[in-house]
C-alpha positions as CSV (number, residue, x, y, z in Angstrom):
1,M,32.7,-9.7,-10.2
2,L,32.4,-7.5,-7.1
3,L,32.5,-3.8,-7.8
4,S,34.5,-1.4,-5.6
5,E,33.0,1.7,-4.1
6,D,34.9,3.7,-6.6
7,E,33.2,1.8,-9.4
8,I,29.8,1.9,-7.8
9,K,29.6,5.6,-7.2
10,P,29.8,6.7,-10.9
11,A,27.3,4.0,-11.8
12,L,24.8,5.4,-9.3
13,L,25.1,8.8,-10.9
14,Q,23.5,7.3,-14.0
15,L,20.6,5.9,-11.9
16,T,17.7,7.8,-10.3
17,N,17.8,8.1,-6.5
18,W,19.8,4.9,-5.8
19,K,22.1,4.8,-2.8
20,L,24.9,2.6,-1.6
21,A,24.4,1.1,1.9
22,N,25.6,-2.0,3.6
23,N,26.9,-3.8,0.4
24,C,23.7,-3.1,-1.4
25,I,22.3,-0.4,-3.6
26,T,18.9,0.8,-2.4
27,K,15.9,2.8,-3.5
28,T,12.5,3.6,-2.2
29,Y,9.7,4.0,-4.8
30,I,6.5,5.7,-3.9
31,F,3.5,4.9,-6.2
32,I,0.0,6.3,-6.6
33,T,-1.7,3.2,-5.4
34,F,-1.1,-0.3,-4.1
35,L,-2.2,-1.7,-7.4
36,A,0.5,0.4,-9.2
37,V,3.1,-1.1,-6.9
38,L,2.0,-4.6,-7.7
39,K,1.9,-3.9,-11.5
40,F,5.5,-2.5,-11.2
41,M,6.7,-5.6,-9.2
42,N,5.2,-8.0,-11.7
43,E,7.0,-6.2,-14.6
44,V,10.2,-6.2,-12.7
45,A,9.8,-9.9,-11.7
46,T,9.7,-10.9,-15.4
47,V,12.9,-9.0,-16.1
48,A,14.6,-10.3,-12.9
49,E,13.7,-13.9,-13.8
50,L,15.2,-13.5,-17.3
51,M,18.3,-12.1,-15.7
52,Q,18.3,-14.7,-13.0
53,H,18.9,-11.9,-10.6
54,H,16.3,-11.2,-8.0
55,P,15.7,-8.1,-5.9
56,E,15.1,-8.0,-2.2
57,W,12.0,-5.8,-1.7
58,C,9.4,-4.9,0.9
59,N,6.0,-3.4,0.0
60,V,3.7,-1.6,2.4
61,Y,0.7,0.0,0.6
62,N,2.1,2.4,-2.0
63,K,5.8,2.2,-0.9
64,L,8.3,-0.2,-2.2
65,E,11.8,-0.5,-0.7
66,V,14.3,-2.2,-2.9
67,K,17.8,-3.7,-2.1
68,L,20.0,-5.1,-4.8
69,T,23.1,-7.1,-4.0
70,T,24.8,-10.2,-5.4
71,H,24.8,-12.6,-2.4
72,D,27.3,-15.1,-3.9
73,A,29.8,-12.2,-4.7
74,G,29.3,-10.6,-1.2
75,G,28.2,-7.2,-2.5
76,V,27.3,-5.1,-5.5
77,T,28.1,-6.4,-9.0
78,Q,27.3,-5.2,-12.5
79,K,24.2,-7.4,-12.3
80,D,22.8,-5.1,-9.6
81,I,23.5,-2.0,-11.6
82,E,21.8,-3.5,-14.7
83,L,18.8,-4.5,-12.8
84,A,18.5,-1.0,-11.2
85,K,18.7,0.5,-14.7
86,K,15.9,-1.8,-15.9
87,M,13.8,-1.0,-12.8
88,D,14.2,2.8,-13.5
89,E,13.3,2.2,-17.2
90,I,10.1,0.3,-16.2
91,A,9.2,3.1,-13.8
92,R,9.7,5.8,-16.4
93,S,7.8,3.9,-19.1
94,N,4.5,3.6,-17.1
95,S,2.1,5.9,-15.3
96,F,2.9,4.5,-11.8
97,F,3.5,7.9,-10.2
98,N,0.9,10.2,-11.8
């Protein structure tokens, strides 16, 4: 089910540095190395596959830009919020940024 902007905004407050833009929630991660980005992406890919909900992302060296949206719903759903939470958990549980 598509979330309204009034539903998305409080959910974003519980996430770390995610923003609402163009029917997506977005975040840019900056890692210590290119290999750290790849490790993070691999861990997220496993979770995303289990959820059957996949991020749009673009990686250049140590920078990863992420967009989450549910295409068949036409915007942000609870699936996007849940995947963002899981991505933040993975980021916090590893030494990608030290």
